[in-house]
Backbone bond lengths (Angstrom), bond angles and torsions (degrees), N, CA, C in turn:
res aa  C-N    CA-C-N  psi(-1)  N-CA   C-N-CA  omega(-1)  CA-C   N-CA-C  phi
1 X - - - 1.439 - - 1.522 111.41 -
2 X 1.326 113.59 -38.50 1.462 118.70 178.77 1.538 111.15 -60.63
3 X 1.331 118.19 -44.27 1.467 122.14 178.27 1.523 111.79 -63.57
4 X 1.304 116.20 -36.57 1.484 121.52 178.83 1.515 110.03 -62.26
5 X 1.328 118.71 -44.32 1.469 122.98 -179.38 1.536 109.89 -66.94
6 X 1.329 118.17 -39.25 1.454 120.77 179.69 1.532 109.82 -67.03
7 X 1.339 116.98 -44.20 1.469 121.79 179.25 1.518 110.35 -63.06
8 X 1.320 117.45 -40.11 1.444 121.55 -179.76 1.530 111.58 -68.57
9 X 1.318 117.63 -38.47 1.479 119.33 -178.20 1.534 111.67 -75.48
10 X 1.328 118.60 -30.53 1.468 119.68 -179.32 1.515 113.00 -88.39
11 X 1.310 118.48 -18.77 1.459 119.56 -177.41 1.543 112.94 -82.03
12 X 1.271 117.64 -15.21 1.469 120.59 -179.87 1.505 108.85 -104.64
13 X 1.307 115.66 101.20 1.471 119.43 176.77 1.534 107.53 -119.14
14 X 1.273 118.16 156.29 1.458 121.37 -173.93 1.525 112.90 -94.66
15 X 1.320 119.26 0.48 1.469 120.04 -176.41 1.541 111.92 -98.81
16 X 1.323 117.93 30.33 1.467 120.75 177.55 1.529 111.17 -75.77
17 X 1.319 115.35 136.90 1.461 120.25 173.03 1.522 109.28 -136.10
18 X 1.338 117.58 137.99 1.453 119.41 -178.93 1.531 110.83 -66.96
19 X 1.307 115.09 147.84 1.471 119.68 179.40 1.528 108.89 -90.49
20 X 1.333 116.48 145.06 1.487 118.89 178.62 1.515 110.32 -67.66
21 X 1.323 113.85 152.94 1.470 119.29 -179.81 1.516 108.59 -70.43
22 X 1.309 116.52 134.07 1.477 120.97 179.74 1.515 111.76 -110.22
23 X 1.296 116.18 160.40 1.443 122.84 178.54 1.517 108.77 -122.28
24 X 1.348 115.73 152.76 1.432 121.04 177.46 1.526 110.98 -64.44
25 X 1.289 116.69 144.98 1.466 121.00 175.42 1.538 107.73 -80.30
26 X 1.311 115.87 131.09 1.442 121.44 -179.86 1.516 106.32 -110.80
27 X 1.331 115.01 116.80 1.462 118.84 176.90 1.528 109.28 -86.33
28 X 1.309 116.17 115.38 1.446 121.13 -176.78 1.518 110.73 -96.97
29 X 1.333 116.31 127.46 1.474 118.68 -179.26 1.520 111.91 -72.22
30 X 1.299 116.59 153.64 1.455 120.98 177.58 1.544 106.58 -71.82
31 X 1.368 116.12 124.52 1.466 117.42 -178.35 1.513 112.26 -73.10
32 X 1.306 113.11 144.44 1.457 122.00 170.92 1.518 105.52 -118.92
33 X 1.305 117.07 125.65 1.472 119.89 -175.18 1.505 111.99 -95.83
34 X 1.322 116.18 138.79 1.452 122.68 -179.83 1.515 108.51 -127.68
35 X 1.313 115.19 157.70 1.461 119.62 178.00 1.524 110.38 -71.64
36 X 1.312 114.29 137.12 1.464 121.75 177.27 1.513 107.19 -112.95
37 X 1.351 115.71 104.05 1.466 121.64 -172.82 1.534 111.01 -126.66
38 X 1.309 118.20 25.36 1.460 122.90 -174.62 1.519 113.27 -64.21
39 X 1.308 117.58 -34.81 1.463 121.84 -174.26 1.533 112.74 -106.11
40 X 1.311 118.17 150.54 1.464 120.37 -172.16 1.553 115.80 -77.62
41 X 1.326 118.19 -6.66 1.440 120.16 -173.06 1.549 115.42 -98.13
42 X 1.325 116.52 -23.09 1.453 120.99 -175.45 1.506 110.97 -153.18
43 X 1.340 114.90 166.08 1.484 121.40 171.60 1.504 107.74 -145.48
44 X 1.316 116.56 154.05 1.455 121.91 178.62 1.538 108.48 -163.01
45 X 1.294 116.67 -179.75 1.450 122.81 176.23 1.525 109.18 -104.13
46 X 1.323 116.53 135.25 1.465 120.80 176.25 1.539 108.92 -130.56
47 X 1.305 115.96 159.79 1.451 122.39 -179.64 1.516 111.20 -71.03
48 X 1.306 115.48 149.07 1.464 120.34 175.80 1.542 111.63 -70.62
49 X 1.321 117.64 -8.98 1.456 122.10 176.90 1.519 112.07 -82.17
50 X 1.322 117.50 -9.69 1.473 121.89 -178.30 1.518 110.40 -90.85
51 X 1.322 116.00 139.69 1.473 122.48 173.66 1.546 105.64 -115.23
52 X 1.310 116.06 127.56 1.471 121.68 -178.35 1.518 109.88 -86.46
53 X 1.321 115.81 128.69 1.477 121.80 177.60 1.521 106.99 -127.72
54 X 1.301 114.99 115.26 1.468 121.11 -178.09 1.520 109.76 -76.38
55 X 1.318 116.67 140.43 1.469 123.07 -179.70 1.523 108.67 -106.24
56 X 1.299 117.65 144.58 1.466 121.41 175.68 1.515 108.08 -97.13
57 X 1.315 115.92 143.83 1.449 121.91 178.09 1.548 107.94 -86.10
58 X 1.339 114.97 97.52 1.468 120.43 -173.97 1.517 113.14 -62.36
59 X 1.317 117.64 -36.75 1.459 120.38 -175.73 1.539 112.90 -70.34
60 X 1.331 116.74 -24.08 1.457 120.22 -178.74 1.539 112.21 -100.09
61 X 1.350 117.85 0.17 1.453 120.95 -177.96 1.527 109.64 70.61
62 X 1.282 118.59 30.36 1.456 124.52 -176.71 1.516 108.44 132.89
63 X 1.317 116.84 170.17 1.466 117.73 -175.76 1.523 111.37 -84.93
64 X 1.314 115.39 146.79 1.462 121.63 174.66 1.524 107.79 -84.40
65 X 1.305 116.55 155.57 1.462 119.49 179.59 1.518 111.74 -62.43
66 X 1.328 119.46 -26.21 1.466 121.66 -175.97 1.517 112.03 -93.03
67 X 1.335 119.75 -2.51 1.449 121.74 179.20 1.514 110.17 -132.26
68 X 1.336 115.32 134.91 1.480 121.54 178.88 1.529 106.99 -133.38
69 X 1.313 115.32 138.62 1.474 120.79 173.17 1.501 109.63 -131.69
70 X 1.338 116.49 136.07 1.460 120.34 178.83 1.527 107.76 -156.79
71 X 1.334 115.09 158.90 1.478 121.55 175.34 1.518 108.40 -111.05
72 X 1.309 115.22 141.02 1.445 122.71 167.67 1.526 106.93 -102.45
73 X 1.333 116.07 102.12 1.464 120.49 -172.21 1.515 110.85 -94.21
74 X 1.324 114.15 142.77 1.468 124.96 172.03 1.521 106.30 -111.92
75 X 1.306 120.00 88.14 1.471 120.47 -175.75 1.551 113.39 -61.31
76 X 1.335 117.42 -40.40 1.462 120.82 -179.24 1.531 112.27 -68.51
77 X 1.337 115.40 -29.01 1.477 119.47 -173.94 1.534 112.10 -100.14
78 X 1.319 116.53 -1.95 1.480 121.99 -179.56 1.518 111.36 55.90
79 X 1.340 115.03 46.49 1.469 120.34 179.98 1.544 108.10 -139.68
80 X 1.328 113.19 161.49 1.471 118.34 177.12 1.537 108.14 -152.87
81 X 1.312 114.19 148.35 1.454 121.26 175.27 1.529 106.86 -109.84
82 X 1.322 115.08 112.53 1.470 119.79 174.51 1.515 107.39 -77.59
83 X 1.337 115.99 124.56 1.466 121.36 -179.36 1.515 109.65 -120.28
84 X 1.315 114.55 142.47 1.456 119.14 174.19 1.534 109.39 -139.90
85 X 1.315 114.27 142.08 1.468 121.08 178.10 1.522 105.46 -122.73
86 X 1.331 115.10 140.71 1.437 120.97 176.69 1.540 110.19 -139.36
87 X 1.315 115.96 129.28 1.466 120.50 172.18 1.509 106.61 -78.51
88 X 1.320 115.64 131.74 1.481 120.04 -171.26 1.527 111.36 -129.60
89 X 1.306 114.15 172.30 1.453 123.07 167.82 1.542 105.27 -114.14
90 X 1.339 118.71 161.44 1.469 119.13 -174.14 1.521 114.43 -54.14
91 X 1.296 119.50 -35.20 1.480 119.84 -179.95 1.541 110.98 -69.05
92 X 1.359 118.72 -29.61 1.449 121.63 176.41 1.519 111.27 -64.58
93 X 1.348 115.92 -34.95 1.463 119.66 -178.81 1.523 110.41 -59.64
94 X 1.288 117.57 -44.47 1.466 120.32 -179.32 1.532 111.44 -61.25
95 X 1.332 116.94 -44.09 1.464 121.49 179.99 1.509 110.54 -65.36
96 X 1.330 117.94 -47.97 1.472 121.32 -178.15 1.529 112.18 -65.02
97 X 1.319 116.97 -44.10 1.441 118.82 -179.74 1.528 112.59 -67.50
98 X 1.314 116.71 -34.84 1.472 119.46 176.42 1.530 111.36 -70.05
99 X 1.316 118.85 -38.18 1.467 122.12 175.37 1.513 109.89 -61.47
100 X 1.340 117.69 -45.98 1.451 119.64 179.46 1.526 110.71 -65.53
101 X 1.299 118.65 -38.09 1.464 121.96 178.38 1.524 110.98 -61.59
102 X 1.348 116.44 -42.80 1.477 120.34 177.97 1.540 111.04 -63.98
103 X 1.339 115.73 -39.49 1.480 119.09 178.03 1.528 110.39 -61.72
104 X 1.303 117.32 -44.52 1.471 121.34 178.32 1.528 110.35 -64.26
105 X 1.319 118.56 -38.94 1.467 121.34 177.78 1.533 111.29 -61.30
106 X 1.360 116.32 -40.50 1.462 119.62 175.84 1.518 110.94 -64.41
107 X 1.324 117.00 -41.66 1.466 120.62 178.90 1.539 110.51 -65.09
108 X 1.319 117.91 -34.34 1.457 121.22 177.96 1.525 112.42 -59.93
109 X 1.334 115.19 -35.71 1.474 120.23 -179.99 1.509 111.36 -69.42
110 X 1.326 116.81 -33.37 1.479 120.51 -176.84 1.524 112.94 -92.71
111 X 1.323 117.66 -23.68 1.448 121.69 -174.54 1.528 110.51 -90.91
112 X 1.322 114.67 169.38 1.449 120.16 175.50 1.515 112.21 -76.98
113 X 1.321 116.25 -14.56 1.440 121.75 179.17 1.532 109.79 165.06
114 X 1.313 115.53 163.91 1.455 121.64 176.97 1.516 107.78 -133.87
115 X 1.318 114.75 125.44 1.478 121.14 175.04 1.496 108.10 -100.15
116 X 1.344 116.19 128.64 1.467 121.80 -179.31 1.528 110.08 -110.46
117 X 1.304 115.57 139.74 1.479 120.64 174.19 1.507 108.15 -130.86
118 X 1.309 117.56 126.88 1.447 122.72 178.76 1.515 110.72 -95.87
119 X 1.330 115.47 143.50 1.453 122.40 176.60 1.527 108.35 -124.26
120 X 1.305 116.02 136.70 1.453 119.02 -179.95 1.535 109.88 -145.04
121 X 1.305 116.28 122.38 1.461 123.28 175.16 1.526 106.84 -130.75
122 X 1.340 117.02 79.01 1.465 121.87 -176.48 1.525 114.71 -55.14
123 X 1.343 115.62 -35.82 1.460 117.90 -178.28 1.536 111.89 -65.30
124 X 1.327 117.28 -25.49 1.468 123.06 177.65 1.553 111.45 -100.81
125 X 1.306 116.45 -3.88 1.460 123.83 -175.60 1.550 109.51 57.43
126 X 1.339 115.30 43.71 1.446 122.10 178.78 1.528 108.01 -116.20
127 X 1.327 114.76 119.98 1.474 121.48 179.39 1.520 106.92 -128.72
128 X 1.324 116.90 132.37 1.435 118.21 -177.53 1.511 112.89 -144.60
129 X 1.329 113.85 168.73 1.440 122.97 179.15 1.523 106.92 -143.99
130 X 1.347 115.51 130.80 1.455 119.66 176.54 1.520 107.97 -118.31
131 X 1.343 116.63 137.67 1.445 123.31 -178.77 1.508 109.05 -119.30
132 X 1.310 117.36 124.66 1.472 122.69 171.74 1.513 107.83 -106.11
133 X 1.325 115.36 114.29 1.465 120.20 -176.82 1.531 108.40 -93.08
134 X 1.324 117.04 122.76 1.449 122.68 -177.47 1.527 111.10 -83.14
135 X 1.314 116.62 162.58 1.468 121.08 -177.60 1.531 108.89 92.65
136 X 1.312 116.16 -147.36 1.460 121.46 -179.20 1.523 110.86 -121.07
137 X 1.328 117.37 64.53 1.452 120.67 -179.45 1.528 111.49 -78.11
138 X 1.329 115.45 168.98 1.452 120.00 176.50 1.535 109.40 -67.30
139 X 1.324 116.30 -39.94 1.475 120.55 179.31 1.531 108.85 -127.09
140 X 1.328 117.36 105.81 1.468 119.68 -176.69 1.514 116.38 -75.35
141 X 1.348 116.92 -14.91 1.475 120.66 177.77 1.502 109.39 -136.45
142 X 1.330 115.48 132.43 1.460 122.72 172.81 1.522 107.23 -134.69
143 X 1.320 116.39 145.20 1.455 119.58 177.99 1.510 110.59 -147.35
144 X 1.339 113.78 154.23 1.470 121.45 -180.00 1.527 106.88 -134.10
145 X 1.334 116.18 139.36 1.464 122.28 175.84 1.530 106.61 -132.40
146 X 1.332 115.87 135.74 1.454 119.29 179.86 1.524 110.30 -153.46
147 X 1.344 114.62 162.88 1.447 120.01 168.16 1.538 109.34 -103.94
148 X 1.299 116.20 1.33 1.484 127.50 176.86 1.529 114.49 70.60
149 X 1.318 118.10 1.69 1.461 119.85 178.82 1.510 114.45 -130.06
150 X 1.338 118.34 -37.90 1.468 121.68 -172.61 1.535 114.84 -125.46
151 X 1.306 118.14 -26.26 1.474 121.39 -171.20 1.505 112.57 -135.77
152 X 1.348 114.73 143.74 1.461 121.18 -179.10 1.515 108.72 -141.22
153 X 1.306 118.23 119.81 1.470 123.97 -176.82 1.517 107.99 -122.88
154 X 1.348 115.67 134.42 1.461 120.72 -177.95 1.518 109.14 -133.56
155 X 1.344 115.98 142.07 1.449 121.10 176.54 1.515 110.94 -134.45
156 X 1.350 116.48 139.85 1.468 122.10 -179.27 1.521 107.57 -135.39
157 X 1.333 116.89 125.01 1.456 121.96 -179.75 1.528 109.86 -87.25
158 X 1.330 116.39 132.24 1.459 123.64 173.79 1.511 109.39 -127.91
159 X 1.324 116.47 145.99 1.457 122.14 171.84 1.529 108.79 -105.79
160 X 1.316 117.00 148.02 1.443 122.40 -179.54 1.517 112.76 -80.67
161 X 1.324 118.21 0.12 1.446 122.21 -176.68 1.544 107.96 -126.50
162 X 1.311 116.31 170.05 1.452 122.13 175.06 1.523 107.86 -66.95
163 X 1.308 115.98 135.02 1.449 121.03 -171.95 1.528 109.94 -84.17
164 X 1.317 115.88 127.08 1.458 123.51 169.33 1.532 104.93 -129.60
165 X 1.288 117.25 105.78 1.457 124.52 -170.06 1.527 113.57 -50.75
166 X 1.353 115.99 -38.54 1.456 118.77 -179.63 1.508 112.89 -67.23
167 X 1.323 116.43 -39.44 1.473 119.90 -176.65 1.525 112.34 -76.71
168 X 1.311 118.94 -25.96 1.469 119.88 -178.95 1.538 113.19 -102.84
169 X 1.304 117.73 3.75 1.460 120.00 -176.37 1.525 114.34 -50.89
170 X 1.344 120.22 -47.70 1.453 119.39 178.64 1.546 113.26 -63.55
171 X 1.318 116.11 -39.56 1.442 121.26 179.69 1.541 110.25 -67.07
172 X 1.307 115.70 -42.28 1.483 119.80 179.70 1.528 110.82 -64.33
173 X 1.326 118.24 -40.82 1.461 121.66 177.04 1.554 110.01 -63.24
174 X 1.298 116.21 -39.32 1.488 121.53 179.15 1.548 110.89 -64.34
175 X 1.322 116.22 -46.16 1.475 120.09 -179.23 1.536 110.27 -71.21
176 X 1.351 117.35 -35.88 1.451 119.45 176.81 1.519 111.50 -58.99
177 X 1.317 117.04 -41.78 1.482 120.76 176.65 1.516 110.13 -60.63
178 X 1.347 118.45 -43.13 1.466 121.82 178.42 1.519 111.94 -61.19
179 X 1.351 116.51 -40.64 1.451 120.22 177.81 1.510 111.61 -64.73
180 X 1.319 115.37 -40.66 1.479 119.34 178.63 1.534 111.86 -62.79
181 X 1.316 116.00 -41.51 1.492 121.32 176.77 1.527 108.86 -62.65
182 X 1.318 116.44 -43.59 1.478 121.32 179.57 1.521 111.37 -59.71
183 X 1.335 116.71 -47.78 1.467 121.29 -179.26 1.522 111.26 -65.44
184 X 1.327 116.70 -45.68 1.461 120.59 -177.40 1.530 113.86 -66.72
185 X 1.330 116.66 -25.12 1.467 120.58 -179.50 1.543 111.86 -96.52
186 X 1.310 117.93 -1.40 1.467 121.81 -173.04 1.528 111.88 -66.39
187 X 1.349 115.74 135.99 1.462 121.80 177.63 1.512 108.37 -142.03
188 X 1.325 115.80 143.77 1.456 120.88 174.31 1.523 109.23 -85.83
189 X 1.299 115.34 141.26 1.473 120.72 174.58 1.544 107.44 -92.96
190 X 1.277 117.13 140.14 1.486 119.66 -179.71 1.489 112.36 -92.12
């Protein structure tokens, strides 16, 4: 009984303070970039941490020659970039770019903000736009690359988990750098 009273009197102190919530440390490997030349319409550099998974176009019973869909998966980071390529005519460009612009406008209303970065390589006829959506959106990065006459490439980043911006900040910065390298190295094949 004596030990019980001593334990009870010493266990209750008034200087308790809650500890802040912590997150696991994620060790990110140094990326090594390699040429990605799998498809006949474009080439670019991608990280060696990405695994390419080709998607089938279910509605067409297989993929059409003018449309390609694939994922760039990050298995260790539980993320993937859904990529799609479409061969277009000039009038398609206006429709696709306007549809993407409306999508971003909707996201702007729900997000804390959207940061836009334009890319332009006139000598390669590569023009792009990258959007970083602030807050906790479903897809924190979206980007579009086009020559505005024949080709249209789009990428959307998704995470396999519920998004908490604070906990994924290092991973998001890592993937953002990979996307920037991909866009800056992008070239159309003739």
